[in-house]
Backbone as a ProteinNet text record, in pm:
[ID]
protein_1_A
[PRIMARY]
XXXXXXXXXXXXXXXXXXXXXXXXXXXXXXXXXXXXXXXXXXXXXXXXXXXXXXXXXXXXXXXXXXXXXXXXXXXXXXXXXXXXXXXXXXXXXXXXXXXXXXXXXXXXXXXXXXXXXXXXXXXXXXXXXXXXXXXXXXXXXXXXXXXXXXXXXXXXXXXXXXXXXXXXXXXXXXXXXXXXXXXXXXXXXXXXXXXXXXXXXXXXXXXXXXXXXXXXXXXXXXXXXX
[TERTIARY]
-1101.1	-1137	-1189.8	-1123.9	-1161.1	-1290.5	-1357.3	-1485	-1459.2	-1520.6	-1505.3	-1626.3	-1597.2	-1706.6	-1736.2	-1837.6	-1872.1	-1920.3	-1979.4	-2026.6	-1910.2	-1801.2	-1684.1	-1619.9	-1615.7	-1556	-1633.9	-1763.1	-1845.7	-1832.2	-1827.6	-1812.9	-1679.3	-1570.8	-1437.7	-1433.9	-1496.1	-1498.5	-1572.5	-1681.8	-1759.2	-1678.4	-1601.3	-1517	-1410.1	-1348.8	-1246.2	-1304.5	-1426.1	-1490.1	-1517.3	-1557.9	-1587	-1461.8	-1350.8	-1224.5	-1181.5	-1193	-1155	-1240.7	-1371.1	-1461.9	-1425.6	-1395.6	-1359.3	-1232	-1133.1	-1007.2	-1030.1	-1119.3	-1148.2	-1211	-1308.5	-1375.5	-1275.9	-1188.6	-1089.6	-994.7	-955.3	-865.2	-933.3	-1062.4	-1135.9	-1146.6	-1172.7	-1183.6	-1051.2	-940.4	-809.8	-781.6	-819.9	-797.1	-880.3	-1008.9	-1096.4	-1041.1	-995.4	-940.1	-815.8	-733.4	-613.1	-650.5	-749.9	-792.7	-855.8	-939	-1003	-900.4	-800.9	-696.6	-619.5	-593	-520.9	-605.3	-739.5	-828.3	-833.7	-840.4	-843.3	-714.9	-604.2	-477	-471.6	-526.6	-528.2	-615	-729.8	-818.8	-755.3	-683.8	-622.2	-497	-438.3	-312	-324	-431.3	-440	-453.1	-533.6	-550.6	-419.2	-347	-217.8	-119.7	-127.6	-38.4	-69.3	-202.9	-241.9	-196.1	-211.8	-167.7	-17.2	53.1	198.5	240.4	171.8	203.9	174.3	62.8	29.6	136.7	184.1	290.2	417.9	445.5	565	551.5	429.6	407.6	419.7	365.9	375.4	519.6	592.8	735.3	810.1	775.3	842.9	809.6	683.9	644.2	706.7	751.7	810.9	948	980.3	1113.3	1221.5	1322.5	1429.8	1556.3	1553.4	1673.4	1633.2	1731.7	1704.7	1663.2	1719.3	1683.2	1537.4	1492.4	1352.5	1259.3	1297.1	1214.5	1207	1318.2	1321.2	1235.7	1244.1	1165.8	1016.4	977.1	835.9	787.3	868.9	831.2	819.4	911	905	780.6	744.4	625.6	499.5	494.5	378.4	371.8	487.7	491.2	447.1	489	449.4	298.4	241.7	97.1	21.8	65.5	1.1	19.9	135.6	159.8	64.4	42.2	-50.3	-192.3	-231.9	-365.2	-378.1	-273.9	-276.9	-289	-212.3	-217	-355	-417.1	-550.8	-651.2	-645.2	-737.7	-716.3	-589.3	-559.9	-616.1	-604	-657.4	-809.8	-874	-1019.6	-1066.2	-991.8	-1028.6	-1015.3	-909.7	-893	-1007.2	-1046.7	-1157.2	-1287.3	-1311.4	-1433.9	-1434.3	-1320.6	-1314.1	-1334.5	-1275.8	-1292.5	-1438.5	-1502.6	-1642.7	-1732	-1701.5	-1780.6	-1768	-1646.4	-1626.6	-1699.3	-1695.6	-1765.6	-1916.8	-1969	-2112	-2151.7	-2068.5	-2098.7	-2096.8	-1998.4	-1991.9	-2114.4	-2156.4	-2273.9	-2399.7	-2411.7	-2527.4	-2528.9	-2410.9	-2403.3	-2447.4	-2405.8	-2446.3	-2597	-2653	-2798.1	-2874.5	-2824.4	-2890.3	-2886.3	-2772.8	-2760.9	-2853.5	-2860	-2949.3	-3094.7	-3133.1	-3271.2	-3299.7	-3205.2	-3224.7	-3238.1	-3149.2	-3154.9	-3284.6	-3326.6	-3452.5	-3570.2	-3569.9	-3677.9	-3674.1	-3555.3	-3542.7	-3577.3	-3583.2	-3610.8	-3743.3	-3852.2	-3976.7	-3964.3	-3882.9	-3863	-3789.7	-3690	-3619.5	-3715.5	-3805.5	-3904.4	-3992.2	-4032.4	-4116.6	-4042.3	-3912.7	-3834	-3830.3	-3810.1	-3805	-3938.7	-4048.6	-4179.9	-4206.1	-4160.4	-4181	-4101.6	-3976.6	-3892.7	-3953.3	-3999.4	-4059.6	-4185	-4264	-4386.8	-4352	-4246.4	-4206.6	-4157.8	-4088.1	-4038	-4151.9	-4248.4	-4355.7	-4465.3	-4486.5	-4598.5	-4556.6	-4428.9	-4384.9	-4379.2	-4359.1	-4340.7	-4472.3	-4583.3	-4710.8	-4734.7	-4760.2	-4782.1	-4654.7	-4538.1	-4412.2	-4387.7	-4424.7	-4401.7	-4477.8	-4600.6	-4679.8	-4618.6	-4564.5	-4501.7	-4376.9	-4295.4	-4173.3	-4208	-4308.4	-4350.5	-4401.1	-4469.5	-4519.7	-4404.3	-4302.2	-4185.3	-4111.2	-4095.9	-4028.4	-4103.2	-4232.7	-4313.3	-4299.2	-4297.1	-4282.8	-4147	-4043	-3908.1	-3897	-3951.8	-3945.2	-4022.1	-4137	-4214.3	-4136.1	-4067.6	-3988.4	-3874.2	-3805.9	-3694.5	-3742.5	-3859.5	-3914.6	-3946.7	-3994.1	-4020.8	-3891.9	-3780.4	-3650.5	-3591.1	-3661.8	-3615.4	-3558.8	-3564.6	-3509.8	-3605.6	-3549.8	-3628.4	-3568.6	-3654.5	-3610	-3592.7	-3486.7	-3462.2	-3499.7	-3617.1	-3668.9	-3739.2	-3664.5	-3714.2	-3725.1	-3778.2	-3796.1	-3890.1	-3848.8	-3928.2	-3902.7	-3817	-3786.5	-3648.5	-3618.1	-3486.9	-3373.3	-3266	-3149.8	-3086.4	-3054.7	-2992.1	-2864.4	-2750.4	-2622.1	-2594	-2664.4	-2643.1	-2712.1	-2811.4	-2884.9	-2872.1	-2823.8	-2825.2	-2691.1	-2663.9	-2543.1	-2584.8	-2549.4	-2587.3	-2492.1	-2549.6	-2468	-2477.9	-2576.2	-2591.4	-2683.4	-2675.4	-2765	-2855.1	-2976.9	-3076.7	-3128.2	-3108.2	-3162.4	-3315.6	-3371.7	-3518.3	-3552.9	-3587.8	-3618.2	-3748.1	-3830.8	-3959.7	-3950.7	-3841.7	-3825.5	-3725.9	-3740.7	-3646.4	-3506.3	-3408.5	-3269	-3239.9	-3164.4	-3122.1	-3242.1	-3326.4	-3437.3	-3406.5	-3440	-3416.7	-3511	-3452.7	-3533.7	-3570.1	-3472.1	-3495.6	-3406.1	-3453.2	-3377.7	-3332.2	-3202	-3146.8	-3138	-3099.5	-3086.8	-3132.3	-3227.3	-3281.8	-3176.7	-3185.5	-3098.1	-3173.2	-3098.7	-3160.2	-3091.6	-3167.8	-3114.2	-3187.9	-3120.2	-3181.6	-3163.1	-3273.3	-3264.9	-3199.6	-3096.7	-3024.5	-2906.1	-2877.1	-2761.2	-2802.7	-2734.9	-2759	-2672.9	-2739.8	-2666.1	-2611.1	-2690.7	-2647.7	-2720.4	-2645.3	-2706.5	-2774.6	-2881.9	-2951.4	-2874.7	-2874	-2810.1	-2918.1	-2900.6	-3008	-2950.9	-3044.1	-3011.2	-3073.6	-3009.9	-3051.8	-3078.8	-3186.1	-3222.1	-3131.4	-3120	-3042.8	-3107.5	-3078.3	-3131.7	-3264.8	-3321.5	-3450.4	-3436.6	-3547.8	-3543.6	-3489.4	-3438.9	-3387.2	-3502.4	-3485.6	-3590.9	-3604.3	-3726.9	-3744.9	-3705.6	-3651.5	-3610.3	-3731.3	-3738.7	-3851.7	-3831.2	-3932.9	-3923.8	-3947.9	-3867.9	-3887.9	-4021.4	-4079	-4210.1	-4196	-4293.6	-4289.9	-4317
14511.4	14370.2	14347.4	14247.5	14221.5	14144.1	14163.3	14091.1	13945.1	13856.4	13711.2	13664.9	13601.2	13546.5	13404.7	13401.9	13271.9	13171.5	13216.5	13119.8	13047.5	13123.7	13061	12961.2	12997.6	12907.3	12777	12787.9	12667.3	12580.2	12647.8	12569.4	12498.8	12566.9	12504.5	12386.6	12399.3	12288.6	12168.3	12201.4	12090.2	12017.3	12092.8	12029.9	11942.9	11992.1	11912.9	11783.5	11789.8	11666.8	11568.5	11619	11528.9	11460.7	11538.5	11479.6	11370.1	11401.4	11301.2	11175.1	11193.5	11078.3	10995.1	11062.9	10990.1	10911.6	10976.6	10907	10786	10798.8	10686.2	10569.2	10603.8	10498.5	10430.2	10511.4	10454.8	10362.4	10400.8	10317.1	10185.9	10194.7	10071.7	9978.8	10037.8	9955.6	9885.2	9961.1	9901.1	9789.5	9809	9706.7	9582.3	9604.7	9489.5	9410.5	9481.3	9411.4	9331.9	9392.9	9322.3	9198.5	9210.3	9095.9	8988.8	9031.5	8935.6	8862	8933.3	8868.5	8768.2	8804.1	8710.9	8587.3	8608.3	8493.2	8402.4	8467.1	8385.1	8306.5	8374.3	8303.3	8188.9	8214.7	8109.5	7991.6	8021.1	7913.5	7835	7904.5	7836.6	7761.1	7797.4	7735.4	7584.6	7531.1	7383.9	7310.6	7368.2	7302.7	7299.1	7412.8	7415.5	7319.3	7309.8	7218.6	7072.7	7039.6	6902.7	6866.4	6959.6	6934.5	6913.8	6994.3	6981.9	6848.9	6808.7	6680.6	6564.3	6574.1	6468.2	6458.4	6575.2	6573.4	6511.1	6542.5	6485.9	6333.8	6286.3	6141.8	6073.3	6139.6	6081.2	6073.9	6176.7	6177.3	6068.9	6052.3	5949.6	5809.7	5793.1	5661	5627.4	5724.4	5700.1	5634.3	5543	5482.4	5589.5	5567.6	5667.7	5620	5495.3	5444.5	5345.5	5307.1	5210.7	5076	5039.6	4913.5	4913.5	5028.2	5038	5029.2	5095.7	5090.8	4948.3	4877.9	4740.1	4650.4	4670.3	4588.7	4612.3	4738.5	4768.2	4704.9	4711.8	4651.5	4499.8	4437.8	4292.6	4251.9	4331.4	4301.1	4310.3	4412.5	4427.8	4312.6	4274.9	4162.9	4033	4014	3893.4	3891.7	4006.9	4015.2	3977.7	4030.4	3997.2	3850.4	3794.9	3652.9	3566.1	3602.5	3527	3533	3652.3	3665.8	3578.7	3576.5	3494.8	3346.4	3301	3159.8	3121.1	3210.4	3181.1	3172.1	3269.1	3267	3142.7	3104.6	2986.1	2860.2	2851.1	2735.4	2731.8	2849.3	2854.5	2815.2	2859.5	2824.6	2674.3	2612.1	2467.4	2392.9	2440.2	2375.6	2388.3	2508.3	2530.3	2443.2	2434.6	2354.2	2205.8	2157.9	2017.4	1987	2075.6	2052.9	2057.8	2149.6	2157.8	2031	1979.1	1854.5	1738	1734.9	1627.2	1637.7	1761	1778.8	1737.7	1772.8	1733.6	1581.6	1517.9	1372.1	1308.2	1364.1	1309.2	1330.1	1447.5	1472.9	1379.2	1350.7	1257.4	1117.6	1076	944	939.5	1046	1048.6	1045.8	1119.7	1118.7	980.5	913.5	778.1	682	696.5	611.3	630	755.1	780.4	717.4	728.8	671.1	518.5	457	311.5	269.4	343.8	311.6	318	419.6	430.9	319.3	264.6	159	20.4	4.7	-127.2	-186.8	-109.5	-168.7	-213.9	-142.5	-182.3	-316.4	-334.9	-462.7	-576.4	-544.8	-646.7	-684.4	-585.1	-612.4	-696.7	-667.9	-748.7	-894.7	-916.1	-1053.4	-1125	-1055.1	-1116.8	-1148	-1056.7	-1079.4	-1200.6	-1209.9	-1324.8	-1454.7	-1450.2	-1569.3	-1610	-1511.5	-1541.3	-1602.6	-1548.9	-1603.2	-1746.4	-1780.3	-1916.1	-2014.7	-1968.3	-2058.7	-2070.4	-1969.8	-1968.5	-1951.8	-1959.6	-1942.8	-1795.7	-1769.1	-1631.9	-1556.7	-1626	-1557.7	-1462.6	-1341.4	-1240	-1178.5	-1230.2	-1175.8	-1033.9	-1009.2	-876.9	-768.8	-797.4	-699	-667.6	-770.3	-747.1	-661.5	-687.5	-608.7	-463	-443.6	-306.8	-233.2	-304.8	-243.1	-201.7	-287.4	-253.8	-134.5	-133.2	-20.4	110.4	107.5	227.2	276.6	181.8	219.3	282	225.2	278.4	419.2	438.5	571.2	674.8	636.3	730.6	772.1	676.8	707.8	803.2	777.2	864	1003.4	1011.4	1142.2	1224.9	1159	1232.6	1288.3	1225.7	1273.7	1380.1	1415.1	1521.1	1473.2	1343.6	1291	1318.2	1362.9	1387.3	1307.3	1250	1170.6	1261.9	1237.8	1311.6	1219.2	1243.5	1163.4	1261.5	1318.2	1430.7	1393.4	1279.9	1240.1	1337.8	1383.1	1477	1623.1	1651.4	1789.1	1828.6	1958.9	2002.9	1943.6	1906.2	1848.4	1952.4	1909.6	1995.6	1927.9	1984.6	1922.1	1922.9	2005.5	2009.3	1892.5	1832.2	1723	1591.3	1596.6	1477.6	1458.7	1332.5	1294.9	1224.9	1285.4	1228.5	1113.9	995.1	877.3	841.3	902.2	874.8	980.2	995.9	1087.5	1004.3	1051.7	981.3	1077.1	1049.8	1137.5	1138.6	1256.4	1270.5	1409.9	1419.5	1550.8	1610.2	1531	1581.7	1643.8	1620.6	1674.6	1789.7	1879	1990.1	1936.5	2011.4	1974.9	1967.1	1863.8	1843.5	1830.3	1737.2	1698.5	1560.3	1539.4	1410.1	1307.6	1205.2	1101.3	990.6	920.7	811.2	828.9	779.3	781.9	640.2	614.7	482	455.8	557.6	543	673	663	782.8	846.4	977.6	1052.4	1091.1	1138.1	1178	1304	1385	1505.5	1531.9	1605.3	1650.8	1801.1	1873.9	2019.1	2064	2148.1	2196.9	2107.8	2005.7	1920.4	1795.4	1771.6	1650.8	1538.7	1435.6	1321.8	1232.5	1217.4	1138.2	1188	1220.9	1269	1153.2	1185.4	1083.3	1053.5	928.9	888.6	884.2	967.6	985.4	983.5	967.6	989.4	1121.8	1189.1	1323.3	1323.6	1391	1397.7	1495.3	1472.1	1561.3	1563.2	1667.9	1678.4	1748.2	1792	1858.9	2010.6	2082	2228.2	2281.5	2404.3	2468.7	2506.4	2478.6	2510.9	2662.4	2716.5	2861.6	2911.1	3031.7	3090.9	3138.2	3099.4	3142.2	3285.3	3367.6	3507.5	3515.3	3598.9	3612.1	3673.1	3626.5	3680.4	3823.2	3904.6	4046.7	4060.4
10319.7	10308	10168.5	10101.9	9961.9	9957.6	9844.4	9828.8	9792	9867.8	9840.9	9763.5	9650.1	9569.1	9615.3	9702.1	9762.9	9661.1	9558	9455	9389.2	9364.2	9303.5	9398.1	9527.6	9625	9632.7	9637.3	9645.6	9521.7	9407.4	9281.7	9277.6	9325.6	9325.8	9420.1	9534.8	9631.2	9575	9505.7	9445.3	9341	9261.7	9159.6	9223.2	9331.8	9400.4	9453.8	9510.6	9562.2	9449.3	9332.4	9218.4	9171.3	9170	9127.1	9224.5	9353.9	9454	9441.4	9417.9	9404.5	9282.5	9172	9050.1	9069.3	9137.4	9163.4	9252.1	9348.7	9439.1	9362.2	9277	9197.4	9105.6	9042.7	8951.2	9026	9144.3	9223.2	9260.6	9297.1	9331	9210.7	9091.3	8969.7	8940.7	8952.5	8926.8	9025	9153.6	9254.7	9226.8	9183.5	9152.7	9035.2	8931.8	8816.2	8854.6	8941.3	8985.7	9064.8	9152.7	9232.9	9144.6	9044.3	8952.5	8869.3	8816.9	8738	8819.9	8943.7	9030.6	9057.3	9074.4	9098.9	8978.4	8859	8736.9	8720.9	8752.1	8743.5	8843.2	8965.7	9065.6	9020.1	8950.7	8903.4	8790.7	8703.1	8587.5	8626.7	8738.5	8777.5	8795.8	8865.2	8880.4	8746.6	8652.4	8522.2	8446.2	8446.9	8379.2	8445.3	8576.7	8647.9	8613.2	8603.3	8568.6	8428.8	8331.8	8195.1	8191.1	8266.4	8269.4	8330.5	8435.6	8498	8403.2	8327.6	8231.1	8123.7	8076.8	7975.7	8032.2	8157.4	8219.8	8231.9	8273.4	8284.9	8149.6	8044.2	7909.9	7863.1	7892.7	7854.7	7930.4	8061.1	8140.3	8087.8	8034.5	7986	7851.3	7776	7645	7660.4	7561.7	7566.6	7559.6	7637	7642.3	7574.1	7521.3	7456.7	7348.6	7265.4	7159.6	7218.4	7332.7	7397.1	7441.3	7494.7	7536.9	7416.1	7307.6	7185.7	7132.5	7130.8	7084.4	7173.4	7303.3	7395.8	7375.2	7354.3	7331.5	7202.1	7095	6967.2	6979.1	7052.4	7071	7150.6	7249.7	7329	7243.3	7158.4	7070.2	6969.6	6913.2	6818.5	6886.6	7010.1	7084.3	7106.7	7135	7155.7	7028	6914.2	6786.5	6751.7	6784	6757.5	6839.6	6965	7048.9	6992.8	6944.9	6885.6	6761.1	6678.2	6556.7	6589.7	6687.9	6725.7	6779.1	6857.4	6908	6794.3	6699.9	6586.4	6499.9	6481.2	6400.1	6466.8	6597.5	6668.9	6661	6673.3	6663.4	6524.2	6420.6	6284.1	6260.5	6309.9	6295.9	6363.5	6480.9	6551.4	6472.9	6420.8	6341.6	6216.6	6146.6	6024.5	6055.1	6163.6	6200.6	6233.3	6308.9	6343.3	6219.5	6127	6003.8	5921.6	5909	5834.4	5900.2	6032.7	6103.4	6082.6	6083.8	6061.6	5920.7	5822	5684.3	5668.7	5729.1	5720.9	5786.1	5899.8	5967.6	5883.5	5820.6	5735.1	5614.6	5559.1	5446.4	5487.5	5606.1	5655.3	5675.2	5733	5756.1	5623.9	5522	5392	5329	5340.4	5286.3	5360.1	5492	5570.6	5527.6	5502.5	5461.2	5325	5231.9	5099.7	5108.3	5184	5197.8	5265.4	5366.5	5435.1	5338.7	5252.2	5154	5050.6	5024.1	4923.4	4977.8	5109.3	5166.9	5118.5	5114.1	5061.6	4917.1	4837.1	4697.9	4692.3	4777.3	4782.7	4821.1	4915.5	4953.2	4834.3	4754.2	4637.5	4534.2	4514.7	4421.1	4467.2	4596	4648.3	4627.1	4654.1	4636.2	4488.4	4398.2	4255.3	4207.8	4251.8	4213.4	4266.9	4390.5	4449.3	4372.9	4333.6	4257.8	4122.8	4054.8	3925	3936.9	4044.7	4063.5	4093.4	4167.3	4207	4101.8	4020.1	3927.7	3782.3	3753.9	3616.7	3579	3449.6	3402.6	3387.1	3388.4	3371.7	3490.7	3460.1	3564	3617.5	3575.9	3626.1	3575.7	3448.2	3390.7	3466.3	3501.8	3576	3711.7	3777.3	3907.2	3897.1	3793.8	3775.4	3744.5	3659.5	3627	3750.9	3836.4	3959.6	4050.7	4060.3	4143	4085	3951.3	3886.7	3912.1	3900.2	3923.6	4067.4	4161	4301.9	4328.3	4267.1	4284.8	4226.4	4107.1	4044	4126.3	4178.9	4261.4	4385.5	4447.2	4566.1	4532.5	4421.1	4381.3	4339.5	4277.6	4239.8	4362.9	4468.5	4592.4	4652.3	4621	4669.4	4576.8	4469.2	4379.9	4248.1	4219.6	4094.9	3979.2	3866	3745.3	3630.6	3549.6	3435.7	3313.6	3235.5	3110.9	2995.7	2938.3	2826.5	2732.9	2637.4	2557.6	2408.5	2378.5	2238.3	2168.3	2048.6	1972	2005.4	2101.9	2140.3	2087.8	2085.8	2036.3	2119.3	2051.9	2120	2211.7	2333.3	2432.6	2480.6	2441.9	2475.6	2624.9	2702	2846.3	2916.7	2851.8	2913.9	2838.9	2714.7	2630.1	2561.1	2530.6	2457.6	2328.2	2215.4	2086	2051.8	2029.2	1997.2	1849.5	1778.4	1634.9	1575.1	1442.2	1370.8	1279.6	1261.8	1181.2	1074.8	947.1	842.6	847.2	849.4	851.9	799.5	669.5	611.5	663.3	729	776.9	916.8	984.8	1121	1118.7	1213.3	1223.2	1250.9	1204.4	1226.3	1376.7	1415	1554.3	1648.7	1614.1	1701	1759.4	1884.9	1948.1	1885.6	1821.5	1756.4	1854.5	1905.9	2000.2	2123.4	2233.7	2358.8	2387.8	2371.9	2400.2	2551.1	2622.3	2768.1	2832.5	2920.6	2985.8	3076.5	3086.7	3177.9	3303.8	3403.1	3529.6	3582.7	3652.1	3714.6	3844.4	3931.5	4056	4063.6	4055.8	4051.7	3922.6	3934.4	3817.1	3779.8	3858.2	3832.4	3756.1	3642.4	3563.4	3620.4	3672.2	3727.5	3616.4	3511.3	3396.6	3273.3	3169.3	3046.1	2973.2	2902.4	2824.9	2696.2	2655.4	2529.5	2421.8	2316.4	2217.4	2075.8	1979.3	1838	1796.5	1700.1	1660	1509.7	1471.2	1329.4	1255.7	1125	1039	900.6	821.4	686	677.6	786.4	784.3	785.1	785.9	787.5	920.3	915.5	1036.8	1127.9	1253.8	1350.8	1363.4	1357.1	1368.2	1506.3	1508.3	1635	1711.8	1837.5	1921.4	1967.3	1947	1988	2139.1	2206.5	2351.3	2383.2	2491.6	2534.1	2581.9	2546.2	2584	2732.3
[MASK]
++++++++++++++++++++++++++++++++++++++++++++++++++++++++++++++++++++++++++++++++++++++++++++++++++++++++++++++++++++++++++++++++++++++++++++++++++++++++++++++++++++++++++++++++++++++++++++++++++++++++++++++++++++++++++++++++++

């Protein structure tokens, strides 16, 4: 009877069991990966199907012939034409209303001016009546009073008088009707005002008619303020 090395037998059996266990684990891992991949494919399948269906719907919605393309272009052009016509109608309405508002504002401004002038007209009537009943004595004072009242009313409305005698000539506010030799005055100085001018704000309503000096020294240039 041969000697049996029990230690070797036990070690060999242990190795066989380890190999079997490793093979079992490897098989389980492969099966899990196969099942996981199938699950992932199953999860991705609905999304891929939805994308494919959307592409199919988009393709179906696209024109398939020259007639379809022409019809789509005509429909789009008709839509833009309708939008243009609506905007044009709205613009006409807005412009008409704006013009009506401006006309109404002009009428109201005129009404206010006339209303303010009514007391002046009353004063003129009283002055004329006084001159007829009492002669010319005292008539001048009444006329001056009416003139002062009228000017005060117009000044409150923004009217300014252009009366610049002795100041440098300004072609934007004055109209020179004659020149006056004067060696003692600076060149182009307003000598006399024949007719006063008027302005409202920056707008000159009527330029003043003036005479301008000539033959005098050149006016010194004013240095700008620092």
